[in-house]
C-alpha positions as CSV (number, residue, x, y, z in Angstrom):
1,M,225.3,116.4,137.2
2,K,226.1,120.0,135.6
3,I,230.1,119.4,136.0
4,I,229.8,115.9,134.5
5,N,227.8,117.6,131.5
6,G,230.4,120.4,131.2
7,L,233.4,118.2,131.2
8,L,231.8,115.9,128.6
9,A,231.2,119.0,126.5
10,T,234.7,120.1,126.8
11,L,236.2,116.8,126.1
12,L,233.9,116.6,122.8
13,M,235.0,120.1,121.8
14,L,238.7,119.3,122.0
15,A,238.4,116.1,120.6
16,F,236.6,117.4,117.4
17,T,239.0,120.5,117.3
18,A,242.0,118.5,117.3
19,T,241.1,115.9,114.6
20,P,241.4,117.9,111.5
21,A,244.7,119.2,112.7
22,L,245.9,115.7,112.7
23,A,244.2,114.9,109.2
24,Q,246.4,117.4,107.5
25,T,249.8,116.1,108.4
26,S,250.3,113.1,106.5
27,P,248.8,112.2,102.8
28,T,247.2,108.9,102.4
29,P,248.8,107.1,99.3
30,M,245.3,105.4,98.5
31,A,243.7,109.0,98.3
32,D,246.2,110.2,96.0
33,L,245.8,107.1,93.7
34,M,242.0,107.3,93.7
35,R,242.2,111.1,93.1
36,S,244.9,110.5,90.0
37,E,242.5,107.8,88.5
38,G,239.3,109.5,89.0
39,R,237.9,107.0,91.1
40,I,237.5,109.5,93.9
41,Y,234.4,111.1,92.1
42,V,232.7,107.6,92.0
43,V,233.4,106.9,95.8
44,I,231.8,110.6,96.4
45,A,228.7,109.9,94.0
46,V,228.0,106.5,96.0
47,M,228.2,108.1,99.4
48,L,225.9,111.0,98.1
49,T,223.5,108.9,96.7
50,I,223.6,106.5,99.9
51,L,223.2,109.8,102.0
52,G,220.6,111.2,99.8
53,G,218.6,107.9,100.1
54,L,218.7,107.8,103.9
55,L,217.5,111.4,104.1
56,L,214.5,110.9,101.7
57,Y,213.6,107.4,103.9
58,L,213.6,109.7,107.0
59,V,211.5,112.3,105.4
60,R,209.0,110.1,104.2
61,L,208.9,108.2,107.4
62,D,208.3,111.5,109.2
63,R,205.4,112.2,107.2
64,K,203.8,108.5,107.7
65,I,204.3,109.1,111.5
66,S,202.9,112.6,111.5
67,K,199.9,111.4,109.6
68,L,199.2,108.5,111.9
69,E,199.6,110.8,115.0
70,K,196.9,113.1,113.3
71,E,194.5,110.2,113.0
């Protein structure tokens, strides 16, 4: 079991270190267009709003569960 966990960890580490290197090689025309027109900021704002909402939901849910566990 330790060997399988070690191999899995090694494969994941290699996969995550290789991905950023591949992302730097070719520019995406759609991203360049969105940056030039200023739309990329709208996309980032929407993404941050969604992630913030999810984080807030999880924090409130954790507090409710903790309160129920104390009862």
